Structure formats: C-alpha cells, structure tokens
N, C-alpha and C positions, 0 to 999 in steps of 0.2 A: 331499792335502787333499780331503776329501769335501764337496761343495757340494750343498745341497738346492735344485736349480734350480727345481723346481715351487713350493717355498715362496718363493723369491726372486722368481719371476715374479709371484706373488700380491701380495707386498709392494710391488713396483714399480707394479703396477696400482692398488693402494690409494693409494699416494703420488701417482700421476698424477691420479686422480680427485679426491683431496682438494685438490691444488694447483689444479686446474682450477676447482673449486667456489669456492675462496678468491679466485682471480683474477677470477671473474665475479660475486662477491658484491656488489661496489660497483655493478653494473649492475642489480640487482634493484630493481623499482619498488615504492613503497608504494601499496597499493590504496586505493581510495576507500572510506571507512567512515562518511561522513556526508553529509547533504544541507543545503546552505546556500543557501536561496532568499531573495533580497532583493527590494526593491521594483522592479518592472519586469522581473523574470526570467521565463523561460518554461520549463515542464516538459512534456516530451512522453512519452507512453506508446505505445510501438511494439509491435505484436503481432498475434496472430491472433484467432480468434473469442472467446477467453477475455477478451481486452482489448476486443473489439467488444461484449461484454456490458455494458460501461459500469458495472461494479459495484466491483471492487477499486479501479479508478481513481477512481470517485466517492467512495469512502470515504477514500482518501488526500487527495483534494481537500477533503473535509469537515474533515480534520485541519488542513490548512494555512489554510483559511478561518477557522477558529475560533481557532487558536493564534497566528496573525499577522494579525489584522484590520487592522492599520495598513499592511500591505504589499499592493500590487496585484501578485499573482503570477498569471500566466496559465498555464492548463493546456490541452493539446491531446491528445485521444485519437486515436491513429493505428493503431487495430486494425481488421483486416478479416477476416471469417470465412473460414476455409479457407486462410489464408495460410501459406506456407512462407518460408524465408529469401529465396529468389529473388524471391518476390512483393513482399516488403518492399523489396528493392533496386529493383524496377521502379518503385515510386512514391516512393522516398526523396526525390528532388530536388523533387517537387511537394508531397508530403504531410508532410514533416518539415523539410527544409532552410529553406523560406521563413519558418518561425517563429523561426529563430535561437535554438534552445533552449540553455539552460545545462546542462540534464540531459536525458538520454534513457534511459528504462528499456526493456529489450528482453525480451519474453517470446515466444519462438518454440521450436518443437521438437515440439509435440504432433502436428502434421500431418506434419512432416518425416520422422519415422520410419516413416510409411506403415502404422501399425497392424499390424506383423508382427514376427517374430523379428529380431534384429539382422542387418542386411545392410550390409556394409562399403561397397559402392558407393553405397547410399542415404545412409549417414552421410557419405561424402566430399562429396556435394552439399551437405549441411547445413554441414559444416565449411568448405567453400569459400565458401558464401554468408554465413555468419556472420563469417568473417574479412574478407571484402570490406565487409560492413556496418560492422564495427568500424573498418576503415580510413576509411570515409567519415565516420563520426562524429568520428574524430580530426581529419580534414581540415577538418571543419566547426567544430572548436573546442569541441565539446560533450563533457560529462563522461558517460561511459557507465556505466550500472548494469545488468548482465546478470542475468536471473533464470532459474534452472533451470526446465525444464518442470514443469508441475503433475502431479498424481497421475492415473493411469488406474485407476479403481476396478474391479478384476477381479471382485469379488463381485457388483457391479451388472451388469457386462457378461455374467456367466455366466447371469443371468436375463433381462436385456434388453439384447442386444448393440446397439451403435451401428447406426443404420439403414443406414449406407453399407457395412457389412460384410455381404455377401450370401452368400458361400460358407461352409459349415460349417467347413471346414478353416481358413479365415482367422479365423473367430470363435474357434475353439479356440486358435489360435496367439496371437491378441491377448490373449485372456483369461489365458493362462498366462505370457506373456513380456513383454507390452508395458510394464508398470510398471517392470520391470527394465531394459528398453531405454531408457526415459526417464531412469532413474537414470544410465545410462552417458552419455547426452547431457548431463545436468546436470553430471556430474563433469568432462566435457571443457570445458563452458562455464565452469565455475568456474576450472579451471586456466588456461584461455586468458585469462579476464578478469583474474585476479590477475597473470599474467605481463605483461599490458599496463599494469597499474596502474589498471585500471577497478574498479568495484564489482561485487559478486556477492551475490545473495540466493537462498538455498535455498528453494524452494517445495514440492518433492515430499516432502521429509522431514517438515516440519510437518503437511502435509495427511494424510500416512499416519499420523503420530503421533496427532493428535487423533481421527482416524477409529478407530484401534485402541483408544484409551482409551474412547471412547463405546460401542464394541461390547462392552466388558466388561459393560455393562448392557443394551444392545440390539443383538443380533447383526445386525439388519437395518439398523442406522444407516448413513447415508452423508451426506457433504458434497457429493457429486457425483451428482445424481439420474439422469443419463444416461450415467454412467461417464466422461465427458470434460469436461463443462462444470460447474464448481462452481456451487452455488446461492448465494444471498445469504450464508448462514452460512460457506460455504467462501471466498467472496470477502472476508469480514470477517477470516478467518484470514490470507489473503494480504496484505491491507492492513496488518494488525498486524505480520506478519513483515517486510514491507518497511520499515516505520517502525522497528521494533525493531532489525533487523540493520544499518540505516543510522544507528543511534544518535540518533534524533530526540529532541527535547526532551520529557521525561517529565512536566514539571510545568505545571499551569495556574496555580494560585495557592495561597498559604498565608497565613493570618491568625493571628497569635499575640497573645492578650490575656493580660496579667498584672496582678493587683492588687498595688499597691505597699503597703509597710508603713503608709503614711498613709491607706490606703483608696481612693486614686485609682487610675485604670486607665491602663495603657500598652498601646496597641493598635498593632501595626505589621505591615507586609507588604513583602517584597522584590519583590512581583509586582503592585503596584498602589498606589492612593492611599487612605489612611485619613483620615477627617475627622469632625467633630462627635461626638467621643467624650464620652459622658455616663454616669455611674453613680449609681444611687440604691439604697441597700440592697444587695440581691442581684441587682438588675436592671442589665444593661449594654446600652447602645445605641451604635451607631456606623454611619457610612456608609463603604462600601467600593466603590471603582471598580477592578475588575480590569483587567489588560492583555489578558486572553484569556478565551475561553469554554471549557467542557469539550468534549471530543471525543465527540459523540453520533452514532449511526448510526440509520437508519430501523428501525422495529420488526421488519421481516422479517429483519434480520441480527442479531437480539438474541442468539441462541444462540452464534454464532461469536464475538461480542463478549464473552460471558460466559465461555466455556470457555478463552479466551486470557487472561482477566483484563485485558483491554485498558484498562478504566477505571483500575484501580489502577496498572498498569504504564506507561501512556502518557498518562494524563489526570488526574494526581493533583491534587485540589482539596480542601484540608483547612482545618479550623478547630480551634484549641486555646484553651481558656480556663482559666487557672490562678488559684487563689485563691478559688474559690467554696466556700461552706459545704456540708457534706454534704447531699445530697438530689437530687431529680430536677428537671431544668430543661427549659423549653420554648424551642425555637429558632424564631424567626420571621424571615423575610426578606421585606421589602416588605409586612409585615402578614400574610403567609401562614405558617401553622404548617407547618414541614417535618419536625419530629421532636421527640421527647422523649428526653433523655439523662441518665444519672447524672453527678454532678460528676466522678467518676473517668474516665468516657469523655471528657468535655469537656476534662479536665485532661491527658489523654493526646493524643488526636487523633480528630476525627470527619471521615470522608471524605464529601464531598458530591457528587462527580462523577456518581455513579449515582443520586442522589436525584431522582426525577421530579417532586417537588413544588416544587423550587427554581425561581425565575424564570429563572436562568441556564441551567438544564437545558432548560427549555421554549424559551428563545430559541435555544439551540444546536440543538434538535430542529427548530425552524422553519427554521434554516439548512440542515440536512440534507435536509429535505423539499423545500425550494425547489431545492436542488442536484439532488435526485432528479428533479424536474420538468424541470430544465435538461437532464439527461442523457437522459431519456426523450423529450423534445420536440425538442431541437436536436441533441445530440451523436449519439444513435443514428441519427437520420435522416441526419446528415452521413456517418456510417460506411456507411450503406446506399448512398449515392451512390458512394462509393469502391468498394464491392463490385460495383456495376453496371459501373463503369469496368473493373474487373478482368475481369468476364465478357466485355465487348466485346473487350478486348485478347487474352484467351485464344482467342477465336474468330477472331482476326486480322481483325476487321471493318475496321480501318483499311487493310488491304491488299485485302480482297475488295470492299469498297464504301466508298471514301474519302469520298464525299459523305454517305452515311448516318452514317459515323463522325464527320465534321465537324459534322453537325447534332446528334448526340448530345453531342459534347464541348462544343459551345456551350451547350446546355441544362444540361449537367453543371456547367460553370463558373458559370453564373448561379445555379443552385440552391445550390452550395457557398458562394458569396459571401453569399447570403441567410441560410443557416444559420449561417455564421460570425458574421454581424452579430447574429442572434438569440441565439447563444451568448454573445456579448459583452454584450448587454443583460442577460441573466440574471446574468452575473458582477457587473455593477454593482449590481444589486438584492441579490445575495447579500452583497456587501461592506457595503452599507448596513445590512442586517439583522444582520450579524455584529459590529457595534460594541458593546462592553460598556457597560452603563449603570451609574449609581450605584445601589447596593443598600443598603437600610437593614436592618441586623442588630439583632435584639433577643434577649437571653438573659434569661429570667426564671424564678423558681421556679414549679413546679407545685404549686398549693395543694390 
C-alpha cells in the first residue's frame, strides 16, 4: 500500500489548526464599537503632542456638548508633547486614574518609532509600553479605545523636515519610510486592541486618503503642515473618524410636516417637541424645541469638516413639508429668513445642519467657540504643566536636587488645581449655552 506521507502530514496539520481555532473561538472577545457616555461619566484622551494640540479632542467635545446637552459629561485631555508609551505610563496614576474615566482613548506611536526605518528593538519598547498601559486601563475598569498613529506627510517632510531631524541621512530615512513604519505600528495596535476586546480607530488611513484626494487638484495640499502635527482641518478629519468608527449618533433632529386631506397640518418629530401648529392658506407656522444642536466646528476647521461630509453624516438636521402647492417657499426660523426652496425640495427633505443663517447653527457655533477658548486658556495651559513635570523627571531633578524638585512639584500641584477649576467653570458655561431653545418655524410662499 502506497501512502502519500507528505500529503497526509499536510492534512493532519490543517485539521490540527482548524480544531485549535474552533476550540478557541469561544474565547474571542467582541471589540468596543460604540461610545455610551451618560450623565456624570468622564472621557479621557491620552496621547502625545497631537493630543496636546487640543484640537481633535476639542471637536469631539463639541459633538457631545451639542448632541447631549442634558448630560454632564466630563472630558480630560491627557496629552503631553513628545510622549512615548513609557512617558504615558509614568504619569498614568496621577494624570489619568484620578478622573475615574469610563473611556480612555489612546493615541501614541508617532514619537515611539523614533522617525527612522523600522527597528525591532524600538518597536519592542512600544509594544511593551502599550501592553502595560492597556493592562492598567483594564485594572482601572476603563474602556479602552486605541487609535492608530496619524500620518507622517513625507511630501511635506521632503521640503521642510521636522526640526528635530538634524542629519541628512535620518531626514531621508524618515521621508521614505516613516509613514510605512507607522502603518505597521497601527496594524499591531489594531490587532492587540481587538484581541483584548477594546476599541480601535484607524487614523493613518483616513488622513492619507483625504490628503491624496485633495492632491488630485492641488499637488501641494497637506493636512499636516509640519509633516507630523495635523492642522485644524486634519484634526477635524480625526474627530470625524473617531465618531464615525465608534458609531456615534448621526442624527440631530428631523421635523416632518404633512397637510391632511381636510387642509389641517400634522407636524411631528421624534427628536423634540412640536407645539403651536397653525396653518393659513399656504403658510405654515409651528414651534419646535429640539433635543440637540447641530455639530459645528470653529471656522478654521471648515475644510476638514466639509471633505468628510461630517455635517451630513454625523449631524443630520432636516425638515420636510409635504402637501404644499407648486411654487417657491420662504423658510424663516425665529423671524430670520434662512432660505428659499421649491415645494419639491421641501417635500423631499431640506438639510439645515450646515445653514449658517439658522439660530441653532449660530448657537452651536457659540458653543464651539467657547470650548475653543476653554481649550486655549485652561486645557493647553494644563498640559504645559505636565510637560514641565516630564522635563524635570527626565533630568532626574528629584534625585539630583530633591529640595528644588519638591518646590517645583508644590507649585505644579497648585497650578494644576487652579487650571482644573478654571476648566470646570468653562464646562458649566458651555452646558448652559448648549441648551436648545424653542424655535418658531414659518414656511410661506415667495410672492
């Protein structure tokens, strides 16, 4: 009897691997795919200088402030410029744990790869640091959402290399390979996060994609002016992808008005309260109090908001009016004309979230601008304090001059407490400003 031992060996290996996979299938964890923040919950953004910029974090805050104005959700930016995973670990017990976060996003890796070709020893330090960081987050009871490193713009770097790259050889190496190195780091983060049942958000892919699309029209276009740190538009892309990939609520409000056969109007919304409905001829009036405001960002992030279609995809606010006679109609909200539309447009759906004339848009913009002030005044200053702390610890001042370090640390704690209080004061003002008001809608013929 002739036996094909080689074929039999392959078959046995396939059966062994298959049975092992089936045996372990029940141990696979379901990853986090949504963010559920309730009243009193805290959300922490942990990261390096890109988080320290206080931009994508600010825009995510804007979303939650306006989408859930009835909930007091607390946000804490824990980004420090120049950080690697080991640095985040060094301050975790003081800068993260005391806030008892429900969620922690982690954006690290840009500095960890050391701006060079892939080096396994360097990567091992990142892997070990991120693994310990994930363990600490789990021990804290926090839900982790890991984000892959952002894009290194090699086209920008080839013209204007990062200032900390001094040697020509390192500049060339980073320019040609570093974006790919970050892709490797991001893939490892993704696989590790999903294995743990944590969340994962791809940042490098979207930033590369939107940059490539814009360069079809403008070859010099960039979302990352210094090759490393995204500008406001790049951060708008990041905020959008975090919300989109975590399946955040896409709808602000919808109002549907329908004329009944007897000529009266039925106006309803699942996202707010409708009252004082009155119709006369082809004119319809009603009062609508929404549960939320549209997601609006400061003007300097407008391009990033537009190219991702963030308004349509993550902030849908629409009005439909069916039963109007053919013609053009004027829409007023609180007495302000916000647009003129044909009856067919109104009968289908008019999206209002990007209409700068509406009172709700202006209110949401005011929220965004106040939060921008909060980040620039309180949050960024707070992060500077933590950066100064890192500098003292790297120089081992606590060992070289304990008295000087004790004096610094006492002043550090005092200033941190002051800035946290200032940040909290801003948050209260923001929530007061974010409360939706009753708006009077009027649809009438354009004569």
